[in-house]
DSSP file (Angstrom, degrees, kcal/mol; ACC not computed):
  #  RESIDUE AA STRUCTURE BP1 BP2  ACC     N-H-->O    O-->H-N    N-H-->O    O-->H-N    TCO  KAPPA ALPHA  PHI   PSI    X-CA   Y-CA   Z-CA
    1    1 A M     >        0   0    0      0, 0.0     4,-2.5     0, 0.0     5,-0.1   0.000 360.0 360.0 360.0 -36.5   87.5  124.8   97.1
    2    2 A V  H  >  +     0   0    0      1,-0.2     4,-2.4     2,-0.2     5,-0.1   0.891 360.0  46.9 -63.1 -41.7   84.8  124.3   94.6
    3    3 A L  H  > S+     0   0    0      2,-0.2     4,-2.0     1,-0.2    -1,-0.2   0.817 110.4  53.6 -75.5 -27.4   87.1  124.1   91.7
    4    4 A R  H  > S+     0   0    0      2,-0.2     4,-2.9     1,-0.2     5,-0.2   0.968 109.1  50.1 -61.4 -53.4   89.4  121.7   93.5
    5    5 A Q  H  X S+     0   0    0     -4,-2.5     4,-1.5     1,-0.2    -2,-0.2   0.893 108.2  52.2 -50.9 -45.6   86.4  119.5   94.1
    6    6 A L  H  < S+     0   0    0     -4,-2.4     4,-0.3     2,-0.2    -1,-0.2   0.896 107.9  51.7 -51.1 -48.6   85.5  119.7   90.5
    7    7 A V  H >< S+     0   0    0     -4,-2.0     3,-2.2     1,-0.2     4,-0.3   0.953 108.6  50.5 -59.3 -51.1   89.0  118.6   89.5
    8    8 A S  H >< S+     0   0    0     -4,-2.9     3,-1.2     1,-0.3    -1,-0.2   0.789  98.7  66.5 -64.7 -20.5   88.8  115.6   91.8
    9    9 A C  T 3< S+     0   0    0     -4,-1.5    30,-1.0    -5,-0.2    -1,-0.3   0.624  85.4  73.9 -70.2  -9.4   85.5  114.6   90.4
   10   10 A T  T <  S+     0   0    0     -3,-2.2    92,-0.3    -4,-0.3    -1,-0.2   0.628  80.1  90.2 -81.3 -12.2   87.2  113.8   87.0
   11   11 A R    <   -     0   0    0     -3,-1.2    28,-0.3    -4,-0.3     2,-0.3  -0.530  64.3-151.8 -81.9 156.2   88.7  110.7   88.4
   12   12 A S  E     -A  100   0A   0     88,-2.5    88,-2.7    -2,-0.2    24,-0.1  -0.868  25.6 -91.4-121.9 157.6   87.1  107.3   88.3
   13   13 A L  E     -A   99   0A   0     22,-0.5    86,-0.2    -2,-0.3     3,-0.1  -0.344  43.9-110.4 -68.0 141.3   87.3  104.2   90.5
   14   14 A R    >   -     0   0    0     84,-2.0     3,-0.7     1,-0.1    -1,-0.1  -0.478  41.9 -98.7 -69.0 146.2   89.9  101.5   89.6
   15   15 A P  T 3  S+     0   0    0      0, 0.0    -1,-0.1     0, 0.0     0, 0.0  -0.297 102.4  19.8 -68.9 151.4   88.3   98.4   88.3
   16   16 A Q  T 3  S+     0   0    0      1,-0.2     2,-0.2    -3,-0.1    -2,-0.0   0.807  80.3 161.4  64.9  32.3   88.0   95.5   90.9
   17   17 A L    <   -     0   0    0     -3,-0.7    -1,-0.2     1,-0.1    81,-0.0  -0.552  43.3-108.4 -80.4 150.6   88.2   97.5   94.1
   18   18 A A     >  -     0   0    0     -2,-0.2     4,-2.1     1,-0.1     5,-0.2  -0.215  31.6-106.6 -64.1 166.3   87.0   96.0   97.2
   19   19 A A  H  > S+     0   0    0      2,-0.2     4,-1.7     1,-0.2     5,-0.1   0.838 119.8  48.4 -76.5 -29.9   83.8   97.4   98.7
   20   20 A K  H  > S+     0   0    0      2,-0.2     4,-1.7     1,-0.2     5,-0.2   0.960 114.0  47.1 -71.1 -48.1   85.6   99.3  101.6
   21   21 A Q  H  > S+     0   0    0      1,-0.2     4,-1.7     2,-0.2    -2,-0.2   0.922 112.2  51.0 -63.3 -40.5   88.2  100.9   99.1
   22   22 A S  H  X S+     0   0    0     -4,-2.1     4,-2.6     1,-0.2    -1,-0.2   0.885 109.5  50.7 -60.5 -38.2   85.2  101.8   96.8
   23   23 A R  H  X S+     0   0    0     -4,-1.7     4,-1.4     2,-0.2    -2,-0.2   0.746 103.8  58.2 -70.9 -28.4   83.4  103.5   99.8
   24   24 A I  H  < S+     0   0    0     -4,-1.7     4,-0.4     2,-0.2    -1,-0.2   0.889 112.6  39.1 -69.6 -39.5   86.5  105.4  100.6
   25   25 A V  H >X S+     0   0    0     -4,-1.7     3,-1.5    -5,-0.2     4,-0.7   0.939 113.5  55.0 -72.0 -49.0   86.5  107.0   97.1
   26   26 A T  H >< S+     0   0    0     -4,-2.6     3,-0.8     1,-0.3    -2,-0.2   0.820 100.3  61.4 -58.2 -35.4   82.7  107.4   97.0
   27   27 A D  T 3< S+     0   0    0     -4,-1.4    -1,-0.3     1,-0.2    -2,-0.2   0.755 103.8  49.5 -60.1 -27.0   82.7  109.4  100.3
   28   28 A T  T <4 S+     0   0    0     -3,-1.5    -1,-0.2    -4,-0.4    -2,-0.2   0.645  98.0  80.7 -94.1  -9.9   84.9  112.0   98.7
   29   29 A L  S << S-     0   0    0     -3,-0.8   -20,-0.0    -4,-0.7   -24,-0.0  -0.600  92.1 -99.3 -88.0 154.4   82.7  112.5   95.5
   30   30 A P    >   -     0   0    0      0, 0.0     3,-1.3     0, 0.0    -1,-0.1  -0.291  33.4-111.8 -60.0 158.1   79.5  114.6   95.7
   31   31 A S  T 3  S+     0   0    0      1,-0.3    -2,-0.0    -4,-0.1    -4,-0.0   0.658 114.5  62.3 -75.6 -13.0   76.2  112.7   96.0
   32   32 A W  T 3  S+     0   0    0      2,-0.1     2,-0.5     0, 0.0    -1,-0.3   0.432  87.8  84.0 -91.0   4.9   75.1  113.6   92.5
   33   33 A I  S <  S-     0   0    0     -3,-1.3    -4,-0.1    -7,-0.1     3,-0.0  -0.891  72.9-147.8 -98.1 129.2   78.1  111.7   90.9
   34   34 A A  B >   -B   37   0B   0      3,-0.7     3,-0.6    -2,-0.5    -2,-0.1  -0.827  11.7-139.5 -89.5 132.4   77.4  107.9   90.5
   35   35 A P  T 3  S+     0   0    0      0, 0.0   -22,-0.5     0, 0.0    -1,-0.1   0.745 105.4  58.2 -69.5 -16.6   80.7  106.0   91.0
   36   36 A S  T 3  S+     0   0    0      1,-0.2   -24,-0.0   -24,-0.1    -3,-0.0   0.830 115.2  35.1 -73.2 -33.5   79.6  103.8   88.1
   37   37 A E  B <  S-B   34   0B   0     -3,-0.6    -3,-0.7     3,-0.0    -1,-0.2  -0.753  82.2-178.3-123.8  77.8   79.3  106.9   85.7
   38   38 A P        -     0   0    0      0, 0.0   -28,-0.1     0, 0.0   -26,-0.1  -0.160  45.7 -71.0 -68.6 172.9   82.0  109.4   86.7
   39   39 A L        -     0   0    0    -30,-1.0     2,-0.1   -28,-0.3    66,-0.1  -0.370  63.1-166.4 -61.6 145.8   82.4  112.7   84.9
   40   40 A G     >  -     0   0    0     -3,-0.1     4,-2.5    65,-0.0     5,-0.2  -0.130  38.6 -55.2-114.1-152.0   83.6  112.2   81.3
   41   41 A V  H  > S+     0   0    0      1,-0.2     4,-2.7     2,-0.2     5,-0.2   0.851 125.4  52.4 -73.6 -35.8   85.0  114.1   78.5
   42   42 A P  H  > S+     0   0    0      0, 0.0     4,-2.6     0, 0.0    -1,-0.2   0.940 112.3  48.1 -66.8 -39.2   82.3  116.8   78.0
   43   43 A E  H  > S+     0   0    0      2,-0.2     4,-2.3     1,-0.2     5,-0.2   0.956 110.7  49.6 -61.8 -49.4   82.6  117.7   81.7
   44   44 A A  H  X S+     0   0    0     -4,-2.5     4,-2.4     1,-0.2    -1,-0.2   0.927 110.9  51.6 -50.5 -50.1   86.4  117.9   81.5
   45   45 A R  H  X S+     0   0    0     -4,-2.7     4,-2.8     1,-0.2    -1,-0.2   0.954 110.0  47.9 -52.2 -53.9   86.0  120.1   78.4
   46   46 A A  H  X S+     0   0    0     -4,-2.6     4,-1.5     1,-0.2    -1,-0.2   0.832 111.9  49.3 -62.8 -32.7   83.6  122.5   80.2
   47   47 A L  H  X S+     0   0    0     -4,-2.3     4,-2.0     2,-0.2    -1,-0.2   0.865 110.8  51.3 -77.0 -32.4   86.0  122.7   83.4
   48   48 A A  H  X S+     0   0    0     -4,-2.4     4,-3.2    -5,-0.2     5,-0.3   0.977 109.5  50.1 -64.3 -50.9   88.9  123.4   81.0
   49   49 A R  H  X S+     0   0    0     -4,-2.8     4,-1.3     1,-0.2    -2,-0.2   0.817 108.5  52.4 -50.7 -35.1   86.8  126.2   79.4
   50   50 A L  H  X S+     0   0    0     -4,-1.5     4,-1.0     2,-0.2    -1,-0.2   0.879 110.8  47.1 -72.9 -39.4   86.0  127.6   82.8
   51   51 A F  H >X S+     0   0    0     -4,-2.0     3,-0.8    -3,-0.3     4,-0.5   0.956 115.8  45.7 -63.2 -50.1   89.9  127.7   83.7
   52   52 A T  H >< S+     0   0    0     -4,-3.2     3,-0.8     1,-0.3     4,-0.4   0.798 104.5  60.9 -67.7 -25.2   90.7  129.3   80.4
   53   53 A S  H >< S+     0   0    0     -4,-1.3     3,-1.1    -5,-0.3    22,-0.3   0.817  90.3  71.3 -70.6 -29.1   87.8  131.8   80.8
   54   54 A L  H << S+     0   0    0     -4,-1.0    21,-1.5    -3,-0.8    22,-0.7   0.781 100.7  45.3 -52.2 -32.4   89.5  133.0   83.9
   55   55 A T  T << S+     0   0    0     -3,-0.8    -1,-0.3    -4,-0.5     2,-0.2   0.529  88.4 106.0 -90.1  -8.4   92.3  134.6   81.6
   56   56 A T  S <  S-     0   0    0     -3,-1.1    19,-0.4    -4,-0.4     2,-0.4  -0.535  74.2-124.2 -78.1 140.0   89.8  136.1   79.1
   57   57 A K        +     0   0    0     -2,-0.2     2,-0.3    17,-0.2    17,-0.3  -0.661  39.8 163.3 -85.0 136.6   89.5  139.9   79.5
   58   58 A S  B     -C   73   0C   0     15,-2.0    15,-1.9    -2,-0.4    13,-0.0  -0.976  39.6-112.1-147.1 162.4   86.0  141.3   80.1
   59   59 A V        -     0   0    0     -2,-0.3    13,-0.1    13,-0.2     2,-0.1  -0.899  35.0-132.1-100.3 113.8   84.4  144.5   81.4
   60   60 A P        -     0   0    0      0, 0.0     2,-0.5     0, 0.0     0, 0.0  -0.362  21.4-115.6 -57.0 135.5   82.6  144.0   84.7
   61   61 A R        -     0   0    0     -2,-0.1     2,-0.6     2,-0.0     0, 0.0  -0.659  28.4-158.0 -78.8 127.2   79.2  145.3   85.0
   62   62 A A        -     0   0    0     -2,-0.5     6,-0.1     1,-0.1     8,-0.0  -0.913  16.5-178.7-106.5 119.9   78.8  148.3   87.5
   63   63 A H  S    S+     0   0    0     -2,-0.6    -1,-0.1     1,-0.1    -2,-0.0   0.712  81.0  57.2 -83.6 -23.2   75.5  149.0   88.9
   64   64 A M  S    S+     0   0    0      1,-0.3    -1,-0.1     2,-0.1    -2,-0.0   0.963 118.8  21.7 -80.4 -47.7   76.7  151.9   91.0
   65   65 A Q    >   +     0   0    0      1,-0.1     3,-1.3     3,-0.1    -1,-0.3  -0.718  64.0 174.0-126.4  86.4   78.1  154.0   88.3
   66   66 A P  T 3  S+     0   0    0      0, 0.0    -1,-0.1     0, 0.0    -4,-0.1   0.727  79.0  49.4 -64.4 -28.4   76.7  153.2   84.9
   67   67 A N  T 3  S+     0   0    0      2,-0.1     2,-0.1     0, 0.0    -2,-0.0   0.527  82.4 113.3 -90.4  -5.9   78.4  156.1   83.0
   68   68 A A  S <  S-     0   0    0     -3,-1.3     2,-0.3     1,-0.1    -6,-0.1  -0.442  74.1-115.9 -78.3 145.1   82.0  155.5   84.3
   69   69 A E        -     0   0    0     -2,-0.1     2,-0.4     0, 0.0    -1,-0.1  -0.567  37.0-165.1 -76.9 131.1   84.6  154.3   81.7
   70   70 A Q        -     0   0    0     -2,-0.3     2,-0.3   -11,-0.0   -11,-0.0  -0.989  12.3-134.0-128.7 140.4   85.8  150.7   82.8
   71   71 A K        -     0   0    0     -2,-0.4     2,-0.3     1,-0.1   -13,-0.1  -0.637  25.0-109.5 -89.8 140.9   88.8  148.9   81.5
   72   72 A A        +     0   0    0     -2,-0.3     2,-0.3   -13,-0.1   -13,-0.2  -0.602  47.5 167.4 -69.7 130.3   88.7  145.2   80.4
   73   73 A E  B     -C   58   0C   0    -15,-1.9   -15,-2.0    -2,-0.3     2,-0.2  -0.986  27.9-129.9-140.7 153.6   90.6  142.9   82.8
   74   74 A S        -     0   0    0     -2,-0.3     3,-0.3   -17,-0.3   -19,-0.2  -0.549  19.8-123.9 -97.7 169.4   90.9  139.3   83.4
   75   75 A L  S  > S+     0   0    0    -21,-1.5     4,-2.7   -19,-0.4     5,-0.2   0.439  86.2  98.6 -88.4   2.3   90.6  137.4   86.6
   76   76 A S  H  > S+     0   0    0    -22,-0.7     4,-0.9     1,-0.2    -1,-0.2   0.867  79.5  50.1 -62.7 -41.5   94.1  135.9   86.2
   77   77 A K  H  4 S+     0   0    0     -3,-0.3     4,-0.4     1,-0.2     3,-0.4   0.936 115.2  40.7 -61.7 -50.0   95.8  138.2   88.5
   78   78 A P  H >4 S+     0   0    0      0, 0.0     3,-0.5     0, 0.0    -2,-0.2   0.870 118.7  48.2 -71.3 -32.3   93.4  137.9   91.4
   79   79 A F  H >X S+     0   0    0     -4,-2.7     4,-1.4     1,-0.2     3,-1.3   0.529  86.5  90.5 -86.4  -5.4   93.1  134.1   90.9
   80   80 A A  H 3X S+     0   0    0     -4,-0.9     4,-0.5    -3,-0.4    -1,-0.2   0.825  80.3  57.0 -61.8 -31.0   96.8  133.4   90.7
   81   81 A K  H <4 S+     0   0    0     -3,-0.5    -1,-0.3    -4,-0.4     4,-0.2   0.696 113.5  40.2 -71.4 -16.2   97.3  132.9   94.3
   82   82 A H  H <> S+     0   0    0     -3,-1.3     4,-1.6    -4,-0.1     3,-0.4   0.544  92.6  84.3-105.6  -9.7   94.7  130.1   94.2
   83   83 A A  H  X S+     0   0    0     -4,-1.4     4,-2.5     1,-0.2     5,-0.2   0.860  84.6  59.2 -62.8 -33.0   95.7  128.5   90.9
   84   84 A A  H  X S+     0   0    0     -4,-0.5     4,-2.6     1,-0.2    -1,-0.2   0.896 103.5  53.3 -62.8 -38.9   98.5  126.3   92.6
   85   85 A Y  H  > S+     0   0    0     -3,-0.4     4,-2.6     2,-0.2    -1,-0.2   0.897 107.2  48.4 -60.5 -45.9   95.9  124.7   94.7
   86   86 A V  H  X S+     0   0    0     -4,-1.6     4,-1.9     2,-0.2    -2,-0.2   0.891 113.8  48.4 -67.8 -36.5   93.7  123.7   91.8
   87   87 A V  H  X S+     0   0    0     -4,-2.5     4,-2.2     2,-0.2    -2,-0.2   0.956 108.6  53.8 -61.4 -47.9   96.8  122.3   90.0
   88   88 A I  H  X S+     0   0    0     -4,-2.6     4,-3.2     1,-0.2     5,-0.3   0.918 106.1  52.9 -48.0 -52.7   97.7  120.5   93.2
   89   89 A A  H  X S+     0   0    0     -4,-2.6     4,-2.5     1,-0.2    -1,-0.2   0.927 109.0  51.6 -50.2 -50.4   94.1  118.9   93.2
   90   90 A H  H  X S+     0   0    0     -4,-1.9     4,-1.8     1,-0.2    -1,-0.2   0.862 109.0  48.1 -58.8 -38.2   94.7  117.7   89.7
   91   91 A I  H  X S+     0   0    0     -4,-2.2     4,-2.5     2,-0.2    -1,-0.2   0.911 110.9  49.8 -67.2 -45.8   97.9  116.1   90.6
   92   92 A D  H  < S+     0   0    0     -4,-3.2    -2,-0.2     2,-0.2    -1,-0.2   0.837 110.8  51.5 -61.8 -32.5   96.4  114.3   93.6
   93   93 A A  H >< S+     0   0    0     -4,-2.5     3,-0.8    -5,-0.3    -1,-0.2   0.907 110.7  48.0 -70.0 -37.5   93.6  113.1   91.4
   94   94 A V  H 3< S+     0   0    0     -4,-1.8     7,-0.3     1,-0.2    -2,-0.2   0.932 117.3  42.6 -63.4 -46.9   96.2  111.7   88.9
   95   95 A N  T 3< S+     0   0    0     -4,-2.5    -1,-0.2    -5,-0.1    -2,-0.2   0.144  78.8 129.2 -95.5  18.4   98.2  110.0   91.7
   96   96 A D    X   -     0   0    0     -3,-0.8     3,-0.9     1,-0.1    -3,-0.0  -0.643  51.2-149.5 -69.0 119.5   95.3  108.6   93.7
   97   97 A P  T 3  S+     0   0    0      0, 0.0    -1,-0.1     0, 0.0    -4,-0.0   0.747  95.6  46.8 -61.3 -27.6   96.1  104.9   94.3
   98   98 A L  T 3  S+     0   0    0    -77,-0.1   -84,-2.0   -85,-0.0     2,-0.2   0.515 112.3  56.5 -88.5  -9.8   92.4  104.0   94.3
   99   99 A C  E <   -A   13   0A   0     -3,-0.9     2,-0.4   -86,-0.2   -86,-0.2  -0.724  59.9-152.8-122.8 166.8   91.5  106.0   91.2
  100  100 A V  E     -A   12   0A   0    -88,-2.7   -88,-2.5    -2,-0.2     2,-0.6  -0.998   9.0-147.4-139.0 136.8   92.3  106.4   87.6
  101  101 A M        -     0   0    0     -2,-0.4   -90,-0.1    -7,-0.3   -91,-0.0  -0.942  28.8-123.5-107.6 119.8   92.0  109.3   85.3
  102  102 A R    >>  -     0   0    0     -2,-0.6     4,-2.6   -92,-0.3     3,-0.8  -0.162  14.8-124.0 -59.0 141.4   91.3  108.4   81.8
  103  103 A A  H 3> S+     0   0    0      1,-0.3     4,-1.8     2,-0.2     5,-0.1   0.841 110.8  52.8 -63.7 -34.5   93.7  109.6   79.2
  104  104 A D  H 3> S+     0   0    0      2,-0.2     4,-1.2     1,-0.2    -1,-0.3   0.797 108.0  48.7 -66.3 -30.9   90.9  111.4   77.3
  105  105 A V  H <> S+     0   0    0     -3,-0.8     4,-1.9     2,-0.2    -2,-0.2   0.889 112.8  49.9 -77.9 -46.0   89.6  113.3   80.3
  106  106 A R  H  X S+     0   0    0     -4,-2.6     4,-1.4     1,-0.2    -2,-0.2   0.875 109.4  51.8 -65.3 -34.5   93.3  114.4   81.0
  107  107 A R  H  < S+     0   0    0     -4,-1.8    -1,-0.2    -5,-0.2    -2,-0.2   0.887 109.8  48.9 -70.0 -38.9   93.7  115.5   77.3
  108  108 A E  H  < S+     0   0    0     -4,-1.2     4,-0.4     1,-0.2    -1,-0.2   0.821 110.8  50.7 -73.6 -29.3   90.5  117.6   77.6
  109  109 A L  H >X S+     0   0    0     -4,-1.9     4,-2.6     1,-0.2     3,-0.5   0.768  87.6  88.6 -77.3 -22.4   91.7  119.2   80.8
  110  110 A E  H 3X S+     0   0    0     -4,-1.4     4,-2.7     1,-0.2     5,-0.3   0.864  83.8  50.4 -50.3 -49.5   95.2  120.2   79.4
  111  111 A P  H 3> S+     0   0    0      0, 0.0     4,-1.8     0, 0.0    -1,-0.2   0.922 112.7  47.9 -65.5 -34.3   94.2  123.6   78.0
  112  112 A G  H <> S+     0   0    0     -3,-0.5     4,-2.5    -4,-0.4    -2,-0.2   0.939 112.9  49.6 -59.5 -46.7   92.6  124.7   81.3
  113  113 A L  H  X S+     0   0    0     -4,-2.6     4,-1.9     1,-0.2    -1,-0.2   0.856 107.1  53.1 -63.5 -33.6   95.7  123.4   83.2
  114  114 A F  H  X S+     0   0    0     -4,-2.7     4,-2.0    -5,-0.3    -1,-0.2   0.869 107.5  52.5 -68.0 -33.3   98.0  125.3   80.9
  115  115 A S  H  X S+     0   0    0     -4,-1.8     4,-1.9    -5,-0.3    -2,-0.2   0.922 110.1  48.3 -64.3 -41.7   95.9  128.4   81.7
  116  116 A L  H  X S+     0   0    0     -4,-2.5     4,-3.0     2,-0.2    -1,-0.2   0.869 109.5  51.9 -63.7 -38.3   96.4  127.7   85.3
  117  117 A C  H  X S+     0   0    0     -4,-1.9     4,-2.0     2,-0.2    -1,-0.2   0.876 108.0  52.5 -60.0 -40.1  100.2  127.2   84.8
  118  118 A E  H  < S+     0   0    0     -4,-2.0    -2,-0.2     2,-0.2    -1,-0.2   0.882 111.8  45.7 -64.0 -41.6  100.3  130.6   83.0
  119  119 A M  H  < S+     0   0    0     -4,-1.9    -2,-0.2     1,-0.2    -1,-0.2   0.933 111.5  54.5 -66.6 -46.9   98.5  132.2   86.1
  120  120 A M  H  X S-     0   0    0     -4,-3.0     4,-0.7    -5,-0.1    -2,-0.2   0.917  88.5-165.2 -56.0 -50.8  100.9  130.4   88.6
  121  121 A G  H  X  -     0   0    0     -4,-2.0     4,-1.6     1,-0.1     5,-0.1  -0.165  41.5 -72.6  76.8 177.9  104.4  131.5   87.1
  122  122 A T  H  > S+     0   0    0      2,-0.2     4,-2.3     1,-0.2     5,-0.2   0.786 127.3  60.8 -77.4 -28.9  107.6  129.9   87.9
  123  123 A H  H  > S+     0   0    0      2,-0.2     4,-1.8     1,-0.2    -1,-0.2   0.960 109.8  41.5 -68.5 -43.8  107.9  131.2   91.4
  124  124 A S  H  X S+     0   0    0     -4,-0.7     4,-2.6     2,-0.2    -1,-0.2   0.866 112.5  55.2 -69.0 -36.5  104.7  129.5   92.5
  125  125 A R  H  X S+     0   0    0     -4,-1.6     4,-2.7     1,-0.2    -2,-0.2   0.951 109.0  49.2 -57.4 -47.4  105.6  126.3   90.6
  126  126 A D  H  X S+     0   0    0     -4,-2.3     4,-1.8     1,-0.2    -2,-0.2   0.852 110.9  48.4 -64.8 -41.0  108.8  126.2   92.5
  127  127 A A  H  X S+     0   0    0     -4,-1.8     4,-2.5     2,-0.2     5,-0.4   0.899 111.2  50.4 -65.1 -40.5  107.1  126.7   95.8
  128  128 A V  H  X>S+     0   0    0     -4,-2.6     4,-3.1     1,-0.2     5,-1.0   0.976 110.9  49.8 -59.7 -57.0  104.6  124.0   95.0
  129  129 A M  H  <5S+     0   0    0     -4,-2.7    -1,-0.2     1,-0.2    -2,-0.2   0.793 115.4  43.9 -54.5 -32.6  107.5  121.5   94.0
  130  130 A V  H  <5S+     0   0    0     -4,-1.8    -1,-0.2    -5,-0.2    -2,-0.2   0.903 129.2  17.1 -73.5 -49.7  109.4  122.2   97.2
  131  131 A S  H  <5S+     0   0    0     -4,-2.5    -3,-0.2    -5,-0.2    -2,-0.2   0.761 123.7  38.7-102.7 -27.1  106.5  122.1   99.8
  132  132 A A  T  <5S+     0   0    0     -4,-3.1     2,-0.3    -5,-0.4    -3,-0.2   0.573  97.0  68.0-113.2  -8.0  103.4  120.5   98.6
  133  133 A L      < -     0   0    0     -5,-1.0     2,-0.1    -4,-0.1   -45,-0.0  -0.835  57.1-145.7-118.1 148.5  104.3  117.4   96.4
  134  134 A D     >  -     0   0    0     -2,-0.3     4,-2.3     1,-0.0     5,-0.2  -0.242  51.6 -78.7 -85.6-171.5  105.8  114.0   97.0
  135  135 A A  H  > S+     0   0    0      1,-0.2     4,-1.9     2,-0.2     5,-0.1   0.923 132.0  46.0 -61.4 -42.3  108.0  112.3   94.5
  136  136 A G  H  > S+     0   0    0      1,-0.2     4,-1.7     2,-0.2    -1,-0.2   0.872 112.8  50.1 -61.4 -39.0  105.1  111.1   92.3
  137  137 A G  H  > S+     0   0    0      1,-0.2     4,-2.2     2,-0.2    -1,-0.2   0.839 108.0  54.7 -71.1 -32.8  103.4  114.5   92.4
  138  138 A K  H  X S+     0   0    0     -4,-2.3     4,-2.5     2,-0.2    -2,-0.2   0.887 108.2  49.2 -62.6 -42.5  106.8  116.1   91.4
  139  139 A S  H  X S+     0   0    0     -4,-1.9     4,-2.0     2,-0.2    -2,-0.2   0.882 112.0  46.7 -61.2 -42.0  107.0  113.9   88.4
  140  140 A V  H  X S+     0   0    0     -4,-1.7     4,-2.5     2,-0.2    -2,-0.2   0.890 113.6  49.3 -69.4 -39.6  103.5  114.6   87.3
  141  141 A M  H  X S+     0   0    0     -4,-2.2     4,-2.9     1,-0.2     5,-0.3   0.919 109.0  52.6 -59.3 -44.4  104.1  118.4   87.8
  142  142 A K  H  X S+     0   0    0     -4,-2.5     4,-1.8     1,-0.2    -2,-0.2   0.902 111.4  47.0 -61.8 -39.8  107.3  118.2   85.9
  143  143 A A  H  X S+     0   0    0     -4,-2.0     4,-2.5     1,-0.2    -1,-0.2   0.926 112.3  49.4 -69.9 -37.5  105.5  116.6   82.9
  144  144 A L  H  X S+     0   0    0     -4,-2.5     4,-2.0     1,-0.2    -2,-0.2   0.879 113.9  44.7 -66.3 -37.4  102.6  119.0   83.0
  145  145 A W  H  X S+     0   0    0     -4,-2.9     4,-2.7     2,-0.2    -1,-0.2   0.842 109.3  56.1 -75.2 -32.1  105.0  122.0   83.1
  146  146 A K  H  X S+     0   0    0     -4,-1.8     4,-2.4    -5,-0.3    -2,-0.2   0.953 112.6  42.0 -65.8 -50.6  107.1  120.5   80.3
  147  147 A E  H  X S+     0   0    0     -4,-2.5     4,-1.8     2,-0.2    -2,-0.2   0.924 112.9  54.2 -61.3 -39.6  103.9  120.2   78.0
  148  148 A Y  H  X S+     0   0    0     -4,-2.0     4,-1.3     1,-0.2    -2,-0.2   0.923 111.6  44.8 -57.5 -50.4  102.8  123.7   79.2
  149  149 A E  H  < S+     0   0    0     -4,-2.7     3,-0.4     1,-0.2    -1,-0.2   0.899 109.7  56.7 -64.3 -38.5  106.3  125.1   78.1
  150  150 A K  H  < S+     0   0    0     -4,-2.4    -1,-0.2     1,-0.2    -2,-0.2   0.914 116.3  33.6 -54.5 -47.9  106.1  123.1   74.8
  151  151 A Q  H  < S+     0   0    0     -4,-1.8    -1,-0.2    -5,-0.1    -2,-0.2   0.549  92.2 113.6 -92.2  -4.7  102.8  124.8   73.8
  152  152 A R  S  < S-     0   0    0     -4,-1.3     2,-0.5    -3,-0.4    -3,-0.0  -0.312  70.7-120.5 -67.0 138.3  103.4  128.3   75.3
  153  153 A Y        -     0   0    0      1,-0.2    -1,-0.1     2,-0.1    -2,-0.1  -0.771  29.8-178.6 -90.7 133.2  103.8  131.1   72.9
  154  154 A I        -     0   0    0     -2,-0.5    -1,-0.2     2,-0.1    -2,-0.0   0.742  38.7-119.7-103.2 -28.9  107.1  132.8   73.4
  155  155 A G        +     0   0    0      1,-0.3     2,-0.3     0, 0.0    -2,-0.1   0.619  63.0 135.0 101.3  13.8  106.9  135.5   70.8
  156  156 A K              0   0    0      1,-0.2    -1,-0.3     0, 0.0    -2,-0.1  -0.744 360.0 360.0 -95.7 144.6  109.9  134.6   68.5
  157  157 A G              0   0    0     -2,-0.3    -1,-0.2     0, 0.0     0, 0.0   0.452 360.0 360.0  67.7 360.0  109.6  134.7   64.8
């Protein structure tokens, strides 16, 4: 839920919204975010780094058995069942009619979103396409997946 909220915080208000529409959007934002100064490129870069770090292998610290041999593992497998919901939050933020996500923020989020796509796999992607997205969401998901496929390492050559 926290990651979904952070993704939705990367959107900013559309210019020239009425007061009621602006209030609808600002009520969904945390109190520490000013609607006039939404999260920008540095925050999007940090969020992408967070998503990418979920796939990085590390050795967890064990306080119970300090002499035990531990294997380096990533959090991608346990987080895989939640990755689709974070991607859906991004798609909802992009498709929000009262908000806009700046192109530079989207560009900075891409590496993290690609890591989430890697965790999701095609089965989860297909399930999301069928059950959770409308027509606009499906087009954003297709574009995101197409970019992910383009940059993905396949292992040929």
